[in-house]
C-alpha positions in Angstrom: 0.0 0.0 0.0 2.9 2.4 0.9 4.4 2.0 -2.6 1.0 2.6 -4.3 0.6 5.8 -2.3 4.1 6.8 -3.3 3.4 6.2 -7.0 0.2 8.1 -6.8 1.8 11.1 -5.2 4.7 11.2 -7.7 2.1 11.1 -10.6 0.3 14.0 -9.0 3.5 16.0 -8.9 4.1 15.4 -12.6 0.6 15.6 -13.9 0.8 19.2 -15.0 2.9 18.4 -18.1 5.7 20.7 -16.9 9.1 18.9 -17.3 11.1 18.8 -14.1 14.3 17.0 -13.2 14.1 14.5 -10.4 16.7 13.2 -7.9 17.0 9.5 -7.2 15.7 8.3 -3.9 17.6 10.3 -1.3 18.0 9.3 2.4 20.2 12.1 3.9 21.2 15.8 3.7 21.8 16.6 0.0 23.1 19.3 -2.3 20.5 18.9 -5.1 21.8 21.5 -7.5 24.4 24.3 -7.7 23.4 27.6 -9.3 20.1 29.0 -10.2 16.9 27.0 -10.6 13.4 26.4 -9.4 12.1 24.0 -6.8 9.0 22.2 -8.2 8.3 19.8 -5.3 9.5 17.3 -2.8 8.0 13.8 -2.1 8.8 12.3 1.3 8.3 8.7 2.6 8.6 8.3 6.3 9.3 5.0 8.2 5.7 5.1 9.5 6.7 6.0 13.0 9.2 8.9 13.3 8.6 12.5 12.3 10.8 14.0 9.5 11.8 17.7 9.3 13.2 19.2 6.1 14.9 22.6 6.0 15.3 23.8 2.4 18.1 26.3 1.6 19.1 28.5 -1.3 22.7 27.6 -0.8 25.3 24.9 -1.3 25.1 23.8 2.4 23.0 24.3 5.5 25.7 26.4 7.2 24.7 29.7 5.6 22.3 31.1 3.1 18.7 31.8 2.9 16.2 29.2 4.2 13.7 29.1 1.3 10.8 27.6 3.3 10.3 27.5 7.0 11.0 24.0 8.5 8.6 21.5 7.1 7.7 18.6 9.4 5.9 15.4 8.2 4.2 13.4 10.9 5.8 9.9 10.8 2.4 8.3 11.2 1.3 10.0 8.0 3.7 7.8 6.0 4.3 10.4 3.3 4.3 14.1 2.6 4.1 16.1 -0.6 5.2 19.7 -1.0 4.3 21.0 -4.5 5.2 24.3 -6.2 4.2 23.0 -9.6 2.2 26.1 -10.7 4.4 28.6 -8.9 7.9 27.2 -8.5 10.1 28.5 -5.7 13.2 30.0 -7.2 16.8 29.7 -5.9 19.9 31.5 -7.0 23.0 29.9 -5.2 21.9 26.3 -5.0 19.3 23.9 -3.6 20.3 22.2 -0.4 18.0 19.9 1.6 18.7 19.3 5.3 16.9 16.3 6.8 16.3 15.6 10.5 14.8 12.3 11.8 15.5 9.6 14.4 14.2 7.0 12.0 14.6 6.4 8.3 13.4 8.5 5.4 13.4 8.5 1.6 12.7 11.5 -0.5 12.8 12.8 -4.0 13.2 16.4 -5.1 11.7 17.8 -8.3 13.4 20.9 -9.8 14.4 22.7 -12.9 
């Protein structure tokens, strides 16, 4: 059931016909892209128990730079979370860095241009 929900959510992110690049399944803090671009969305799968918090930066690391979106927390019991900017992408100028905090496991994919 968890995979079916994941497939459905990914299809919803891509249904607008706008082409976006996608990362592979990520499990830790990640520099997604260096330079300018647009964040289209993030799809997160929790371990079903532990909350996951994502901090999204316009930078090449979490050490400095502008936090693009206030901390986003997904309740672990919700199993997944979708953040979509498909119709109004969130722009970044220096880079796109995702900082992940959880005591459990997490998998996520980032959609961007």
